[in-house]
C-alpha positions in Angstrom: 67.3 90.8 92.6 69.8 94.3 92.2 70.1 96.3 89.3 73.9 94.3 89.0 72.4 91.0 88.8 70.5 90.8 85.7 71.3 88.7 83.2 72.3 90.5 80.2 73.8 93.3 82.1 77.5 94.3 80.1 78.5 95.7 84.0 78.3 91.6 85.0 79.4 90.3 81.9 82.8 93.4 82.1 83.3 92.4 85.8 83.3 88.1 84.9 85.9 88.8 81.5 87.8 91.0 84.3 88.0 88.0 87.2 88.8 85.5 84.3 91.5 87.5 83.4 92.9 88.0 86.4 92.7 83.8 86.6 94.2 83.5 83.9 97.4 85.9 84.7 97.8 84.2 88.2 97.8 81.2 86.6 101.0 82.4 84.2 102.1 84.4 87.2 102.2 80.6 89.4 104.2 79.0 86.7 106.9 81.4 86.1 107.3 81.0 89.9 108.3 77.7 89.5 110.1 76.8 86.9 113.5 76.0 86.9 116.4 78.0 86.0 116.6 75.6 82.6 112.9 75.4 81.4 112.8 72.6 79.2 110.3 72.2 76.0 107.2 70.7 78.6 107.8 74.3 79.8 107.8 76.2 76.3 104.5 74.0 75.7 102.8 74.8 78.7 103.4 78.7 78.9 102.6 78.9 75.4 99.3 77.2 76.8 98.9 79.9 79.7 100.1 82.6 77.6 97.6 81.9 74.6 94.5 81.5 77.7 95.7 85.0 79.4 95.5 86.9 75.9 92.1 85.3 75.0 90.5 86.5 78.5 92.6 89.7 78.4 90.8 90.3 75.1 87.4 88.7 76.4 88.1 91.7 78.7 88.4 94.3 76.5 85.5 93.2 74.4 83.5 93.5 77.3 84.4 96.9 78.5 84.8 98.6 75.3 80.8 97.1 75.1 79.9 99.2 78.3 81.4 102.3 76.7 84.9 102.7 78.0 86.5 102.4 75.2 90.4 103.8 75.5 92.5 104.4 72.7 95.5 104.5 73.7 96.9 104.9 77.1 100.8 105.1 75.6 102.2 108.4 77.2 102.7 111.4 74.1 
């Protein structure tokens, strides 16, 4: 067992959170690739679900990375 495999390792938690965010973003991308030219109410509902999932996964990823001390104030220029 390596030091990155230890239960409770914050780095592993961050990697898993990043992977979950990647999956959620890919699912959202896949949905958008198949979206018809005229979306219906069912598409709006599915989009809302996928977007919510992606935003939760992003927040989880950010919290896990913050726990590692990799907090970034802003990446906006200026």
